[in-house]
N, C-alpha and C positions, 0 to 999 in steps of 0.2 A: 733552231737558232740557240745559241750558247746563253746561258743564263748567268747572269752576273751576280755573285754571292756576296750579300750585304749583311753585315753585323750592325744593327745600327740601335744607338743608346740616345733616348732622349725621355721626355716626359709623359705620362699616359692617361692624364685626365681629359675628359671629353671636354672639347673645345680649345684643348692646349694647340698651339701650331704644330709644335713636335709630332703628337700623335697624329693630327691630319697629314703631315707630310709623309710619315710613315707609312699609313694607310695607302694615300695616292700611289707611292712608289711600289708599295706591294701590289699593287692591282696591275701594274705594268707587266707585259707578256712575257719579258726578259729579266727579271729580277726575282731572285731568290732570295727572300728577306727571313733573317733571326733578329732578335731584338733583346734589348736588356731596358727595363723600367728604370729609369734613373731615380724618379720619385718615390720608387718604392723602397729605395735605401735610406730616406730621410722623412722620420716621420714628423708629422706637423702638429702643432698644439697651439691651443689660446691662452692657456693659463700661464702665469709668469714662471711656475715651478717648471711646467713640462718644457716651454720654450728656453728657459735656464741650462734645463738636462741636458736638451738638444744641442746648444751651443757648446757644451762641455765634450759632447759625445762626437761631434760631428767628424772630427779626423778617425775615428773609429769607424763610423759610417761610410767616409769616403774610402778606408782601406778597405772594408766589405765589397761596395760598388768596382773598385778597381781588381779585387781579386776575383769578382764574378767576370767582368771584361776580359780579363787573361786567360782565364778557365774556358770562356767560350771561343778564344781566337786561337787556343790550341787545339780546340775539340772540332771546331766547323772549318778551320782554315778557310776562311770568306775573302774573297778577293778586295773587298773595301771594307774598313770600319768609319762609319759615316756617324758622328757625334752631332746632335743638334744644340747649339749652345754648349752644354757640358761646362757649367761651372767648377764642377768638382772633379773633372776628368783631368788628370795632372799631365806634365809635360814627360814623365817616365812613362806613364801608361801609353802616350802617343808615341814615344820613340822605340819602346817595346815592340807596339805593332810595326812599326818600320822596319825593325832588326828582321822581324818575321816574314818579311816580304809584302805585307800587307799594304794597301794604298788608303792613307788617312785623309778623311777629308770632315770639315767642319761646316755646319750649317748655321751662320751667324746672324741673329735677328734683331739686334739691337744697336743703339747708336754708336758707343764706344766700347772695345774689346778691354779697354783698362778700367772700366768702370765697375766690376765685379769680383774684385778681388784679384790676388797676386796669383792665384792658382791659375786662374784663366788667362789672364794678361801673359805668364810663361807660355802657358801651355798654346795657346792660340799660334804662336809664330811657328811650331814644329810640326803643324800639319802640312800635308803635302798639297792641299788645294783648301781654301776657304771659300766658300759660296755665301756672300753676304745679300741680305733683304735690302741694303741701302746702296742708292745708286751713285753716294760720294765715297763710298768705301775704295774701289778699286784705283782711282787716281791717288789717294791719299793713303794708301795702305804703307807705303815706305815712307813718304815724306813726313805724314800727320802721326802716324802710330808705331813707325820703327821696326816694321817688319819685311822680311826679304821675302817670303815664301808666296806663290800666287793666290790672287784673290781677284774672284769674278762676280757679277751681278745678276741675281734672279729676284724679280719681287716679290713681296707678300701675294696672299691671296686671300680668297675664302674658302671653304670648306662646304661644299654641295650638301653634305648630309647634317650640317650642323647650322649655317647662315642661309640657306636659299628657302625662300618662299616664292610660291609661283604668282602668289595673289597679292594686292596691295593691302596694308593692315585697314583694319575697320574700328576695332574698339581703341578709340584714343581719348584717354582720360587725362593725360599730362599736354600742356603746352608746351614745354621744354623739357626735354631730357638730355642728361649727360651720363655716359659711364666710362669712367677712367680711375685709375689710381689717384690717390690725393697727389697733389704736386703745388709748391707755392706759387707757381705762374698760372696754375689753374685756379688755385682758391683767390688771386688776385683777379684774375679775369671774372670769377663769378660773383665775387665783391662789387667791381665796377658795372657789371650788367645789372646786378639789383640795382644800382642805384640810379642806372639808365633808364631801367623801366620802373621805377618807382611810382605809384600812383597807377600804376594799369593791371588789372585783375589778370595776372598771367601764373597758371600752376605750373610750378616746375620740380622736377625729381632727378636725384644724382643718385647712382650707386657708385660701389667702389671702395678699396681699402683705404682708411683713413678719413672719410668726411665725416662720420658719425661722432667720431671724436673732437670734429671742429663746430657743430650743430651752432653752437652759440654766438659763431661769430658770420652766421649767415641768416636770413630773413626767418623767422621761426614759422613760418605757413611752407616753407619747403620742405619737401620729403625726402629723407637721407636714407639708404641703407647701404646694407654689404655687397660685396662681388657676387655677381651670380655667372654660371658658366654653363656651356652646352645650350640646347634649344632656350632654356630660361632667359639666357642672356638675351637671344633674339627675340622673344616674345616681349619682355620687358621694353626694350627700345622701340619696338613697333608701337608700344602704347602712346608714344610723342608724336604729336603733330609735327613738330621738329626738332631734330637731333643736332645737338652741339658736337662736331668733332674736331677737339684742338690737336696740335702736336707738341713734341717736348723740344723745343728748339734751343733750351737757354742749358747747355752741357758744360759745366768747370770741373774737370779732373786735375786733382794737385794743384789748383789756381791757374789752370791753362785751360782755356776755352777752345772746344773743338767741335766740330759740324754737329748739330742737332739734327732733328727727324724731318726728313721731308714728307712723309707719309708713315701710316700704321698700318695695321691690320683693318683697323675700323674702315678706312679708305674704301676698302673692297668688300667687306663684311655688309656695310651699310646700304650699300648698294644692292648687293644681290638679297637684303631682305626685304628690298622694297620701300626703303625708310627715306623720306625727305631729311638731307642733312645739310648744314651750313659747317663748311670746312675750313680750317686757317690756310690761308694763301701762302701757298711756296710754289718756286719756281717748277718743280716736279709735278707737283699736283695738275699745275695748269697744261702739262702735256697731255695728261690722263683722262681730264674731264674739261667739259666746256662751263666756264664758270656763269654763262649767263643761260644755257639750257639744261644742264644737267646737276651741277653741284655749285650752288652760288658761294662765294668765299668773302672772306673777311680777315683785316691785319689788325684789327684792335677791339675792344670792349665797344667803343662808339658804333664802329661799322656793324660790328656784330648786332648791335641793339636797333640800329636802324633796318637792317635785314628782318628781324624778328617782327619788329612793327609792319614791314611791308608785307611779310608773306603770310603772317598769321591769320588773318582774315580769309585768305586767299586757297580756297580748299582745294578747289579744281586746279588752280595753277600749280599748286605743291603735288599734287598726285600726278599732273603730266610731267613735271620735272623728275620726280623720282622714279617714273616709267622709263624716261630717257636715260639715267644712270643706271637702272635695272639693265636693260637692253644693251647698254654700252659694256658693263662689268658681266655678264653672264652671257656664254661661259668663259668669254676670253680672259676673266681675272679670275678662274678658278685656280686651286692648288693642286687637282691633277693637271690642269697645262702648265704649273710652275714645276711640276714634278718632272714632266717629261723633258724640259727646259734643263732642270739641273742634274737628268741623268745624262744629257749629250755632254755637259760639261766635264761630268765624273769619268765617263767613258774615254773622252779626250785625254783627258789628264792620265787617266789609267795606263792608256797605250803609251804615252811619251814616258811615262813612271818605268814601264816594263823594258822600253827601248834605250834606258839610259843606262850605261855602265854602272856598276856600284863597288 
């Protein structure tokens, strides 16, 4: 069996989608993988001084990353350069790989390639293939986003090492939990939910970047925390009797509205964790879970509050629904399965690339 040599560029922290996909691809029998840890070139900091210094030095950090990619390409001569999102991988780096005869692939996990700065906006149109986790991207890749390169779809998934629990959770000390980065629409949802559930003794926990800074705008008894990663993220979510799973549907770039999320990584991770979750209703999610028996869904805060009031006292019913979602997702919605699908697209694209005169 001929091995496919891949140079992979992506983040390395435990629980990141980039790391999960890298490990799943590496486990496939016909893949020979080397990698460059993108996040290792961009130091993080919490203080204003460190964050300000990092912003000033970002172009230098990017140059270091791109020099390393170029050096690895020259030394390893891979078949494929595969970049997971790659907000700091420039169009020039992609074009350089293509001049060297390397098939270039981007795995794009977000709503819009226009939302992450000019470097990504320009670079993503240069890849020989874009593999998106959004079901609406292939049809809109040209008409909505203005790109001419091929775009195919492979869904998000859960990492069996990070997000899978074989048994249902037992230690539930929150009634409702939410784990997501703060966004205005998520904030409005939770404020409306607080009003709808006023007078009921509901213990609520929220983790994610941006929430603690706004604690005065939410009920004082709610517990707010910073983001968690890896297994700690799943341990925390499993503490909730009910998990709220919103999606980011309000995407406006430079005043232009673009398609928003139909699903997120949580759509798959929560089921694999054995959590009972209430998911934003979207046309796509209704095709992957049954909303009556596997993942109850809501359109607004009023419907969400009604579902919370209905299911909160029904422990046995919540457990049965969570078990059915778990059975649906495991192992079908796993990242190893997604990696195999992705690799087939890459092989087909590479074959076409090699047979096309240049």
